[in-house]
TORGULUM-538606 format. One record per residue (C-alpha): x, y, z; residue in three letters. Coordinates in steps of 0.1 Angstrom, whole numbers, padded with zeros to 4 digits, always signed. Layout:
% residues N
XYZAla/...
This chain:
% residues 837
+0002+0001+0000Met/+0030+0024+0007Gly/+0042+0024-0029Asp/+0007+0028-0043Trp/+0000+0059-0020Leu/+0034+0072-0028Ala/+0025+0071-0067Arg/-0010+0080-0064Glu/-0017+0093-0030Gly/-0016+0129-0045Trp/-0046+0122-0064Met/-0066+0113-0035Ile/-0056+0144-0015Val/-0065+0165-0044Asn/-0101+0149-0046Trp/-0105+0153-0010Trp/-0095+0189-0013Leu/-0114+0199-0043Ile/-0148+0183-0027Val/-0139+0199+0006Thr/-0135+0234-0009Leu/-0168+0229-0028Ala/-0184+0223+0007Gly/-0166+0254+0020Ala/-0182+0274-0008Ala/-0216+0264-0001Ala/-0210+0266+0037Leu/-0228+0299+0041Pro/-0257+0291+0020Leu/-0262+0260+0043Ala/-0257+0281+0072Trp/-0287+0303+0065Arg/-0309+0282+0044Met/-0306+0249+0067Leu/-0303+0271+0100Ser/-0328+0250+0119Ser/-0306+0221+0117Leu/-0284+0216+0149Pro/-0253+0216+0127Asp/-0267+0245+0104Arg/-0260+0223+0076Gly/-0223+0217+0079Tyr/-0223+0179+0073Leu/-0244+0184+0044Leu/-0223+0212+0030Ala/-0202+0190+0006Arg/-0229+0175-0014Pro/-0248+0211-0012Leu/-0217+0226-0028Gly/-0214+0200-0056Leu/-0249+0203-0066Leu/-0252+0239-0065Thr/-0217+0243-0083Ile/-0226+0221-0106Gly/-0259+0236-0115Phe/-0243+0271-0119Val/-0217+0258-0141Tyr/-0240+0236-0162Trp/-0264+0266-0166Leu/-0240+0290-0176Leu/-0224+0268-0202Asn/-0258+0260-0217Ile/-0265+0295-0220Leu/-0233+0302-0237Gly/-0215+0323-0208Phe/-0190+0298-0200Leu/-0169+0270-0217Arg/-0162+0236-0203Asn/-0130+0244-0186Glu/-0115+0246-0151Val/-0119+0286-0149Gly/-0157+0283-0155Gly/-0158+0257-0126Ile/-0138+0281-0101Leu/-0160+0310-0113Leu/-0190+0289-0106Ser/-0178+0282-0070Ala/-0173+0318-0065Leu/-0208+0326-0075Ile/-0221+0300-0051Val/-0199+0315-0024Leu/-0214+0351-0031Gly/-0249+0338-0031Val/-0243+0322+0004Gly/-0228+0351+0017Leu/-0254+0373+0006Phe/-0281+0349+0020Ala/-0262+0352+0054Val/-0267+0388+0056Phe/-0300+0393+0039Arg/-0321+0362+0040Ala/-0342+0354+0073Pro/-0330+0330+0099Asp/-0355+0301+0095Tyr/-0346+0288+0128Ser/-0363+0315+0148Gly/-0335+0320+0172Arg/-0339+0351+0194Gln/-0301+0359+0192Lys/-0273+0352+0166Arg/-0255+0319+0175Glu/-0217+0327+0176Ser/-0194+0303+0161Leu/-0180+0294+0196Arg/-0217+0284+0207Glu/-0220+0263+0173Trp/-0186+0247+0179Trp/-0192+0237+0214Ala/-0227+0221+0204Arg/-0212+0202+0173Asn/-0176+0196+0179Arg/-0178+0158+0182Gly/-0200+0157+0149Ala/-0177+0177+0131Val/-0147+0157+0141Ile/-0163+0125+0136Ala/-0177+0134+0103Gly/-0144+0144+0089Glu/-0126+0115+0100Ile/-0156+0092+0086Ala/-0154+0110+0052Phe/-0117+0108+0049Ala/-0115+0072+0060Ala/-0143+0060+0037Met/-0128+0080+0006Phe/-0094+0065+0014Leu/-0106+0029+0018Leu/-0127+0027-0012Trp/-0100+0041-0034Ala/-0079+0015-0019Phe/-0105-0011-0032Val/-0109+0004-0065Arg/-0071+0003-0070Ala/-0072-0033-0064His/-0101-0040-0086Gln/-0100-0011-0114Asn/-0117-0031-0140Asn/-0140-0008-0162Leu/-0152-0036-0185Val/-0180-0054-0170Thr/-0217-0046-0169Thr/-0223-0009-0178Glu/-0189+0006-0168Lys/-0182+0013-0203Pro/-0211+0034-0206Met/-0204+0052-0176Asp/-0167+0059-0186Leu/-0177+0068-0220Ala/-0200+0097-0206Phe/-0175+0108-0183Leu/-0147+0108-0208Ala/-0172+0125-0233Ser/-0182+0154-0210Ile/-0145+0160-0203Leu/-0138+0164-0242Arg/-0169+0186-0249Ser/-0158+0223-0252Pro/-0195+0235-0241Thr/-0226+0219-0231Phe/-0249+0199-0237Pro/-0222+0173-0240Pro/-0217+0151-0270Asn/-0232+0116-0272Asp/-0200+0093-0272Pro/-0219+0067-0289Trp/-0239+0087-0313Leu/-0218+0113-0332Ser/-0237+0147-0339Gly/-0262+0143-0310Tyr/-0261+0154-0274Ala/-0264+0131-0245Ile/-0301+0121-0241Ser/-0299+0108-0204Tyr/-0300+0123-0167Tyr/-0263+0133-0167His/-0260+0156-0141Phe/-0240+0131-0119Gly/-0213+0127-0147Tyr/-0211+0164-0151Ile/-0203+0168-0114Ile/-0178+0138-0117Ala/-0163+0156-0147Ala/-0158+0188-0129Met/-0138+0172-0101Ile/-0117+0152-0126Thr/-0110+0183-0146Met/-0102+0203-0119Thr/-0078+0176-0101Ser/-0060+0171-0136Gly/-0067+0132-0140Val/-0076+0114-0169Ile/-0111+0098-0170Ala/-0102+0063-0163Gly/-0088+0076-0128Ile/-0115+0100-0123Gly/-0140+0070-0127Tyr/-0127+0051-0099Asn/-0120+0080-0077Leu/-0155+0091-0082Trp/-0167+0056-0071Thr/-0147+0060-0039Ala/-0161+0098-0034Met/-0196+0086-0037Leu/-0193+0061-0010Phe/-0178+0086+0013Ala/-0202+0114+0004Leu/-0231+0090+0010Ala/-0217+0080+0043Gly/-0211+0115+0055Leu/-0245+0127+0044Ser/-0262+0097+0062Ala/-0242+0106+0091Phe/-0252+0141+0089Gly/-0290+0135+0085Val/-0294+0110+0113Val/-0270+0132+0136Tyr/-0293+0160+0131Asn/-0326+0142+0136Leu/-0312+0130+0171Val/-0294+0161+0183Arg/-0326+0180+0182Val/-0335+0159+0214Arg/-0304+0140+0225Gly/-0269+0146+0234Thr/-0240+0153+0214Gln/-0224+0118+0221Gln/-0257+0099+0213Ala/-0263+0119+0181Ala/-0226+0110+0169Val/-0232+0074+0178Leu/-0265+0071+0161Thr/-0252+0092+0130Gly/-0225+0062+0127Val/-0254+0037+0128Ile/-0270+0058+0099Gly/-0238+0058+0080Leu/-0235+0022+0083Phe/-0272+0013+0074Ala/-0272+0034+0044Val/-0237+0028+0029Ala/-0221-0002+0044Val/-0246-0027+0052Met/-0258-0054+0033Gly/-0291-0073+0030Asn/-0298-0107+0044Tyr/-0292-0130+0013Leu/-0256-0138+0023Thr/-0263-0148+0060Pro/-0296-0167+0055Phe/-0293-0182+0020Val/-0258-0180+0005Asp/-0238-0191+0037Glu/-0258-0224+0041Pro/-0261-0229+0004Tyr/-0224-0223-0005Gln/-0212-0243+0025Asn/-0235-0273+0015His/-0258-0272+0044Val/-0289-0261+0029Ser/-0319-0284+0028Asp/-0346-0281+0000Gln/-0374-0272+0020Ser/-0356-0240+0032Thr/-0345-0231-0003Leu/-0379-0237-0014Thr/-0392-0215+0013Phe/-0371-0185+0004Trp/-0374-0192-0034Asp/-0345-0173-0046Val/-0335-0176-0081Arg/-0302-0195-0087Asp/-0306-0209-0052Arg/-0336-0233-0056Leu/-0317-0268-0049Ser/-0289-0276-0027Pro/-0255-0278-0043Leu/-0239-0310-0051Asn/-0213-0323-0027Glu/-0188-0321-0054Asn/-0197-0287-0067Thr/-0170-0259-0058Pro/-0186-0233-0032Ser/-0187-0195-0035Trp/-0190-0197-0073Asp/-0178-0166-0097Tyr/-0198-0136-0091Trp/-0219-0152-0062Trp/-0221-0117-0048Trp/-0242-0107-0077Trp/-0273-0126-0064Asn/-0279-0103-0036Ser/-0295-0078-0061Ala/-0316-0106-0077Arg/-0334-0118-0045Val/-0369-0111-0059Leu/-0381-0141-0080His/-0409-0132-0103Asp/-0425-0165-0117Arg/-0444-0163-0146Asn/-0478-0183-0150Leu/-0475-0218-0169Pro/-0477-0210-0208Gly/-0458-0177-0205Met/-0430-0172-0227Gly/-0406-0178-0199Ser/-0405-0194-0165Glu/-0396-0162-0148Lys/-0388-0123-0151Glu/-0354-0106-0138Glu/-0359-0083-0112Val/-0334-0060-0097Ile/-0332-0051-0058Asn/-0299-0033-0057Glu/-0287-0015-0025Phe/-0259+0010-0018Pro/-0231-0016-0007Met/-0239-0038-0038Phe/-0235-0006-0059Ser/-0201+0003-0047Tyr/-0189-0033-0049Thr/-0202-0038-0084Leu/-0187+0000-0091Ala/-0213+0010-0119Asp/-0216+0048-0116Asn/-0251+0050-0126His/-0273+0079-0119Pro/-0292+0061-0090His/-0258+0056-0073Val/-0244+0092-0080Met/-0278+0105-0070Ala/-0277+0090-0034Leu/-0256+0117-0016Pro/-0279+0143-0030Phe/-0311+0124-0021Val/-0297+0125+0014Leu/-0291+0162+0012Leu/-0330+0165+0003Ala/-0339+0144+0034Met/-0317+0169+0053Gly/-0334+0198+0036Ile/-0368+0181+0045Gly/-0359+0178+0081Leu/-0348+0216+0082Ser/-0382+0225+0068Leu/-0400+0205+0095Ala/-0378+0222+0122Leu/-0384+0257+0107Asn/-0399+0284+0128Gln/-0407+0302+0099Arg/-0430+0294+0070Arg/-0417+0283+0035Ala/-0413+0316+0016Asp/-0402+0323-0018Thr/-0365+0321-0011Leu/-0369+0287+0003Met/-0391+0277-0027Ser/-0364+0287-0050Ile/-0335+0270-0028Phe/-0359+0238-0028Cys/-0363+0241-0065Gly/-0327+0241-0073Ile/-0315+0214-0049Thr/-0344+0189-0043Val/-0355+0195-0080Gly/-0320+0190-0091Gly/-0327+0152-0085Leu/-0347+0155-0119Ile/-0314+0159-0136Phe/-0295+0137-0116Leu/-0320+0108-0115Asn/-0352+0117-0130Thr/-0371+0090-0110Trp/-0363+0104-0076Asp/-0375+0141-0082Ala/-0412+0135-0072Pro/-0405+0112-0043Ile/-0382+0139-0026Tyr/-0406+0170-0036Ile/-0436+0151-0019Ala/-0413+0146+0010Leu/-0403+0183+0016Ile/-0440+0193+0010Val/-0449+0165+0036Gly/-0422+0180+0060Ala/-0436+0215+0057Glu/-0471+0202+0064Gly/-0457+0186+0095Leu/-0445+0218+0107Arg/-0475+0234+0101Arg/-0496+0208+0117Tyr/-0472+0213+0148Ala/-0480+0250+0146Asp/-0516+0244+0145Gly/-0511+0219+0175Arg/-0524+0191+0157Gly/-0546+0211+0133Arg/-0543+0219+0095Leu/-0567+0245+0081Thr/-0577+0251+0046Val/-0552+0280+0044Asp/-0525+0256+0055Asp/-0537+0234+0025Gly/-0536+0263+0000Ile/-0500+0272+0013Ala/-0487+0237+0009Leu/-0500+0239-0029Leu/-0485+0272-0033Val/-0453+0258-0019Phe/-0454+0226-0041Leu/-0463+0248-0072Gly/-0432+0271-0061Gly/-0409+0243-0060Val/-0420+0225-0091Ala/-0420+0257-0111Gly/-0385+0264-0101Val/-0374+0231-0109Met/-0388+0233-0143Leu/-0377+0266-0152Ile/-0340+0259-0137Ala/-0334+0228-0155Tyr/-0357+0234-0185Leu/-0326+0232-0209Pro/-0322+0196-0197Phe/-0358+0189-0200Leu/-0366+0200-0236Val/-0340+0178-0251Ser/-0344+0148-0228Phe/-0360+0116-0246Gly/-0370+0087-0227Ser/-0382+0051-0229Gln/-0410+0055-0203Leu/-0446+0054-0218Gly/-0472+0054-0189Gly/-0481+0026-0164Ala/-0491-0009-0167Leu/-0508-0034-0142Pro/-0489-0058-0122Asn/-0515-0089-0123Leu/-0491-0117-0118Ile/-0461-0109-0097His/-0464-0096-0062Pro/-0435-0098-0037Thr/-0432-0125-0011Ala/-0428-0113+0023Ala/-0397-0136+0029Gln/-0379-0123+0000Gln/-0388-0087+0011Leu/-0370-0096+0044Phe/-0342-0107+0024Leu/-0339-0078+0002Ala/-0340-0052+0030Phe/-0321-0070+0057Gly/-0318-0055+0089Ala/-0340-0025+0079Leu/-0372-0049+0077Phe/-0375-0061+0114Pro/-0360-0027+0126Leu/-0390-0010+0108Thr/-0416-0031+0121Leu/-0401-0028+0157Leu/-0399+0011+0156Phe/-0437+0013+0143Leu/-0448-0012+0171Gly/-0432+0009+0198Val/-0447+0041+0182Glu/-0480+0023+0183Ala/-0475+0015+0220Trp/-0465+0051+0226Arg/-0496+0065+0210Gly/-0518+0040+0229Gly/-0555+0050+0230Arg/-0544+0082+0213Gly/-0539+0066+0182Leu/-0562+0081+0156Asn/-0577+0049+0142Leu/-0599+0069+0120Lys/-0573+0085+0101Tyr/-0553+0053+0102Gly/-0580+0033+0085Ala/-0584+0061+0059Val/-0548+0061+0051Ala/-0545+0022+0049Ala/-0576+0014+0029Phe/-0570+0045+0010Gly/-0538+0033-0002Thr/-0548-0003-0010Phe/-0579+0009-0027Phe/-0564+0036-0045Ala/-0536+0010-0059Leu/-0562-0017-0065Leu/-0583+0009-0085Ala/-0553+0022-0105Leu/-0544-0014-0116Met/-0581-0021-0126Leu/-0583+0010-0145Ile/-0552+0003-0162Leu/-0567-0032-0170Val/-0599-0014-0184Leu/-0577+0005-0207Phe/-0558-0024-0218Gly/-0591-0045-0229Thr/-0600-0016-0250Arg/-0569-0009-0268Ser/-0537-0032-0273Ser/-0515+0000-0268Asp/-0525+0000-0230Trp/-0524-0037-0223Ala/-0489-0051-0211Gly/-0476-0086-0216Pro/-0492-0098-0186Gln/-0526-0087-0196Gln/-0523-0098-0232Thr/-0514-0131-0218Tyr/-0544-0134-0193Leu/-0567-0122-0222Met/-0558-0149-0245Ser/-0550-0179-0221Ala/-0586-0182-0207Gly/-0601-0189-0172Ser/-0575-0215-0160Glu/-0547-0188-0162Ala/-0570-0164-0146Phe/-0578-0187-0118Asn/-0540-0191-0113Ala/-0536-0154-0112Met/-0561-0148-0085Ile/-0545-0179-0064Ala/-0511-0163-0068Lys/-0524-0129-0057Arg/-0541-0145-0026Leu/-0510-0165-0014Ala/-0489-0132-0016Tyr/-0515-0111+0002Leu/-0494-0112+0035Phe/-0472-0085+0022Thr/-0499-0061+0011Thr/-0512-0066+0046Leu/-0479-0061+0062Leu/-0472-0029+0043Leu/-0506-0014+0047Val/-0504-0021+0084Ala/-0472-0001+0085Gly/-0491+0027+0067Val/-0519+0025+0093Phe/-0496+0028+0122Val/-0478+0059+0106Val/-0511+0079+0100Ala/-0526+0069+0134Ala/-0496+0080+0152Arg/-0491+0112+0131Leu/-0528+0121+0137Phe/-0528+0109+0173Gly/-0557+0123+0194Thr/-0540+0125+0228Val/-0532+0160+0239Lys/-0495+0171+0238Ala/-0476+0175+0271Lys/-0474+0212+0283Asp/-0452+0230+0260Gly/-0453+0206+0232Asp/-0471+0210+0201Ala/-0478+0173+0193Leu/-0479+0140+0213Pro/-0445+0132+0196Tyr/-0415+0150+0187Ser/-0410+0168+0152Ile/-0383+0145+0146Thr/-0403+0112+0153Thr/-0430+0127+0130Gly/-0403+0135+0103Tyr/-0389+0096+0106Ala/-0425+0085+0102Leu/-0429+0104+0071Leu/-0395+0087+0058Leu/-0412+0053+0066Ile/-0444+0061+0049Ala/-0426+0072+0017Gly/-0407+0038+0018Ala/-0437+0017+0023Leu/-0456+0032-0005Leu/-0424+0026-0026Leu/-0423-0009-0018Ile/-0459-0015-0023Leu/-0466+0003-0054Thr/-0447-0021-0079Pro/-0470-0050-0063Asp/-0499-0034-0082Tyr/-0486-0010-0111Val/-0451-0007-0128Tyr/-0439+0020-0153Leu/-0440+0010-0189Arg/-0404+0009-0204Asp/-0384-0012-0228Gly/-0380-0040-0204Phe/-0415-0051-0205Gly/-0419-0058-0168Ser/-0416-0044-0134Arg/-0379-0047-0131Met/-0368-0012-0135Asn/-0396+0000-0114Thr/-0388-0023-0084Val/-0351-0014-0089Phe/-0356+0024-0087Lys/-0383+0024-0058Phe/-0364-0001-0038Tyr/-0333+0016-0040Tyr/-0349+0048-0025Gln/-0370+0028+0001Ala/-0335+0014+0014Trp/-0322+0050+0017Ala/-0355+0062+0036Leu/-0356+0033+0057Leu/-0321+0033+0067Ala/-0325+0068+0079Ile/-0356+0063+0099Ala/-0344+0030+0112Cys/-0312+0046+0127Ala/-0332+0071+0143Tyr/-0356+0044+0155Gly/-0328+0026+0173Val/-0320+0057+0194Trp/-0356+0065+0200Ser/-0363+0030+0212Ile/-0330+0027+0233Ala/-0331+0063+0246Ser/-0342+0067+0283Pro/-0357+0101+0274His/-0386+0114+0254Gly/-0422+0102+0252Tyr/-0429+0072+0271Arg/-0394+0053+0274Pro/-0394+0018+0276Leu/-0386+0001+0306Pro/-0346-0003+0311Pro/-0346-0040+0306Ala/-0365-0036+0274Val/-0343-0010+0263Arg/-0311-0030+0269Ile/-0327-0060+0252Gly/-0337-0042+0222Phe/-0301-0027+0218Ser/-0285-0060+0219Ala/-0311-0071+0192Leu/-0302-0040+0170Ala/-0269-0047+0173Val/-0273-0081+0161Phe/-0296-0075+0132Leu/-0271-0047+0120Leu/-0243-0070+0125Ala/-0257-0096+0101Leu/-0255-0071+0074Gly/-0218-0071+0076Leu/-0215-0105+0060Asp/-0221-0094+0026Tyr/-0195-0067+0025Pro/-0168-0088+0045Leu/-0170-0115+0018Arg/-0180-0095-0012Ala/-0155-0069-0013Val/-0125-0092-0007Pro/-0138-0115-0034Glu/-0139-0086-0058Arg/-0103-0071-0047Met/-0085-0103-0044Phe/-0101-0137-0058Asn/-0114-0121-0089Glu/-0081-0105-0098Thr/-0059-0134-0088Gly/-0042-0115-0062Arg/-0052-0139-0038Ala/-0026-0165-0050Asn/-0004-0139-0068Asn/+0001-0107-0052Pro/+0016-0094-0085Asn/-0012-0103-0107Ala/-0017-0069-0117Ala/-0003-0034-0109Ala/-0023-0017-0080Ile/-0035+0016-0097Thr/-0067+0035-0099Leu/-0064+0040-0134Asp/-0089+0015-0153Gly/-0090+0026-0187Ser/-0065+0000-0200Ser/-0087-0028-0188Thr/-0111-0019-0217Leu/-0090-0036-0243Thr/-0055-0050-0253Asn/-0022-0034-0251Ala/-0020-0027-0289Asn/-0054-0009-0290Asp/-0049+0008-0260Tyr/-0015+0022-0268Arg/-0029+0035-0304Ala/-0060+0049-0288Met/-0039+0067-0264Leu/-0020+0081-0292Cys/-0054+0091-0309Leu/-0065+0109-0275Arg/-0031+0131-0274Asp/-0032+0135-0309Leu/-0068+0152-0309Thr/-0062+0171-0275Ala/-0088+0199-0275Gly/-0108+0187-0304Gln/-0140+0166-0308Thr/-0133+0147-0339Asp/-0155+0120-0349Ile/-0142+0084-0351Val/-0153+0051-0366Ala/-0150+0019-0346Ala/-0169-0014-0340Glu/-0204-0014-0334Val/-0215-0038-0309Ser/-0230-0074-0322Phe/-0261-0076-0298His/-0268-0039-0290Gly/-0251-0036-0257Ser/-0227-0056-0234Tyr/-0206-0073-0262Asp/-0172-0084-0256Tyr/-0146-0096-0280Phe/-0119-0121-0276Pro/-0095-0111-0250Gly/-0120-0093-0227Gly/-0120-0063-0253Ile/-0153-0042-0244Ala/-0174-0029-0272Ser/-0178+0009-0271Gly/-0142+0009-0259Arg/-0128+0040-0278Leu/-0151+0066-0263Ala/-0141+0057-0229Gly/-0105+0059-0234Ile/-0104+0090-0259Thr/-0137+0108-0250Gly/-0141+0112-0288Leu/-0178+0107-0302Pro/-0181+0074-0324Thr/-0206+0070-0350Val/-0225+0043-0332Leu/-0220+0025-0298Gly/-0243+0005-0277Trp/-0276+0006-0296Gln/-0296-0011-0269Gly/-0290+0016-0247His/-0293+0043-0273Glu/-0328+0028-0277Arg/-0335+0032-0238Gln/-0323+0070-0238Trp/-0339+0082-0267Arg/-0374+0065-0266Gly/-0394+0072-0295Arg/-0365+0093-0312Gly/-0343+0062-0315Tyr/-0350+0053-0350Ser/-0350+0088-0365Ala/-0316+0093-0348Ala/-0298+0059-0355Ile/-0310+0057-0392Gly/-0288+0035-0412Thr/-0256+0038-0393Arg/-0249+0003-0384Glu/-0254-0009-0420Gln/-0231+0021-0431Asp/-0203+0012-0408Ile/-0206-0024-0418Val/-0199-0012-0454Thr/-0173+0012-0442Leu/-0152-0019-0428Tyr/-0160-0045-0453Thr/-0163-0028-0488Asp/-0131-0030-0506Leu/-0133+0001-0524Arg/-0125+0036-0510Leu/-0145+0055-0533Asp/-0176+0036-0522Val/-0171+0044-0487Val/-0161+0080-0490Gln/-0198+0091-0490Pro/-0202+0074-0456Ile/-0173+0092-0444Ile/-0187+0127-0455Glu/-0221+0120-0444Gln/-0212+0113-0406Tyr/-0180+0137-0407Gly/-0157+0108-0399Ile/-0122+0123-0390Asp/-0104+0090-0380Tyr/-0111+0053-0384Ile/-0098+0028-0359Val/-0088-0006-0372Tyr/-0080-0027-0341Gly/-0088-0062-0326Ser/-0121-0057-0321Ala/-0129-0042-0354Glu/-0110-0073-0371Arg/-0131-0098-0352Thr/-0162-0080-0362Arg/-0157-0072-0397Tyr/-0127-0092-0408Gly/-0094-0078-0425Gln/-0099-0076-0460Asp/-0115-0041-0458Gly/-0085-0026-0444Glu/-0065-0028-0475Val/-0083+0004-0490Lys/-0076+0025-0460Phe/-0037+0015-0461Arg/-0035+0023-0497Glu/-0056+0056-0496Gly/-0055+0071-0461Leu/-0026+0083-0436Glu/-0017+0061-0406Ile/-0015+0085-0377Val/-0013+0061-0347Cys/-0001+0026-0348Glu/+0008-0004-0324Ser/+0010-0039-0334Gly/-0015-0048-0359Asp/-0038-0017-0345Thr/-0039+0011-0367Arg/-0057+0045-0369Val/-0063+0063-0402Tyr/-0069+0099-0408Arg/-0095+0109-0434Thr/-0097+0136-0458Ser/-0123+0150-0438Thr/-0100+0155-0410Ala/-0073+0168-0433Leu/-0097+0195-0446Arg/-0107+0206-0410Ala/-0071+0210-0403Ala/-0065+0234-0433Glu/-0061+0272-0424Pro/-0090+0292-0440Leu/-0078+0317-0467Asn/
């Protein structure tokens, strides 16, 4: 490790410093706008700084005031700092403090949290940089896509950035996270292959710090600094480190040959359906992948396949896999949104126009980071403002409050739409409405595996809150919320079915099958829904408890607004949001290119994990604390604390097994420490040595330019690999230059209905370019797409053969060459380089 730190440690320090300075630039803004939080937003300043600086930088680029360069990033940081300083002196203090708090007083109240947070942030960043240096592979799954986006943004002179796999077009994807990653990469002076792995490590550290910050503030409102710091660590662990329960409950006995058939049948996890043969090696290759494939959606007999794939990814899986997708990049900013919601709930002033602007840019920024998340967290902050008003009214909401909440919602949504309009008007999507889920509800035992400790801890917290509410639980409101939720989802499902019977455009694959299969299939569907009804009952019961407790009828104690603390109310809001996210895909899912609920479960469950992790960490403190409303007897609190530690500790099984597996076994380091160099640069893993050297030459040759390059096009649309582990679409990730066409399957997802018009005949034209033996025949193709360079390397030979290269060798200039990999410059490039008369 010493040699590695000596070589690359400066990069880690640079990234830590850049992100810390971004947090410092946003600290005045946090100090004023999040003034109701005990730490005044200090622990959330880093994600706030990255988001606001990124927003200013992107917007000024889009409007033509800046170019994509380091000077523009620094100017954007100064603008954020200036706005924050202006807010400190001119904006209202939302905390309602009678006198201004001094820095000395603030430090005394939060010293432990600041020190613990800084240590945690630095340690997590260094740890995961160390992990990625050992496993720097950027080939598998969708890393080539994520790297291509990052490299392309670094290359693009202005925004919107170039699509790396569709020359002549801008990226049509929620790509704000890639812009933020590119900002840090560019400022630090490292290449995309290094920036990618450092960004993975930074996301891990930012998520941990942000989770720590939200939970710390939740607890610090009522608890001691020491208790708040300890609980913050639990929140950090629950969000970013803990795994789900597939490993301890299924994989451990399965891989160690001690599973019996009845147990595996009960869990019913795909690829874990029968015990391993005694002679079968245990802990098979990529066993850790299955933890994100716990849900087993079995089709009915007669359908096209036995099952549908469902994804139940969680943060530690994301960091272990290291695909830097929008849902992963958005997590620190999702946690920031939770912190903003908490601040709103604690405010002593109403949410005014300034707060609407702040929330529209920050929480609304999720629409550009990971579009799915924006409605969830806008709803959360409106709910938080509603909770504040409910407390102000001492358990009453008036019509004026309802109108004010609608105005606040409209203001936030309006600011978001205006602020991110340049992205929205150019954004294409594969989403096309909703479909009924008739066949695939989730089994309760699989839900338990998918959410690990969060599942039992949530039930325990809700149980204790129901006990605390006692006779004061508002059974009427609880029943209205529970039955209303259930019947609303059921009605929505049936309405979608009705539309589907009238038009095939509204009928999903499940309904189409049932309409053609007859009564036997219909009876099988009803039987399956009834067999899985326990999941719905459990989730709806949770909604009942939340509503009954929030709108409890018992009068508050003297001096209190409600029969529970605002922080407990906010934690219950988080749980309510998570329960709805888990329940919804059992009845409806969003129509997309996958034709199933896979992506809906994926995105909804990921947010449910984050919401439950924060709420459960607070719940652990709330139950174990001897203070607050109706504390439990000491023996019960001690017993619960021991149980909570045990439940959380079970979540360590996954990271303690999966991370070393990726670092040492998959890389061969376990048996050969010198198997490969320990380095953060993963770009060379995309291809072989000759291709890589030639592409580095091309990257340097075209520095500062955005020339268009022709290279192989994937066989099957996406995820193709060529002999020797060469990844399709490799050139864009290494050079940042746009290629004529890359992963078509992903372009179809990104562009939705505009896909066919954008793609046109590109694939056939590239085949002709490489296989036709006549240069004069392919010259119009070169002219049509403005191709400046043509790569002929290992992947191109595998895909198109060798004969077509002769015309290039005879008619074009070789500008980069390594072994049998060559890069040719076309006449288009030569004309572009000629000076104008």
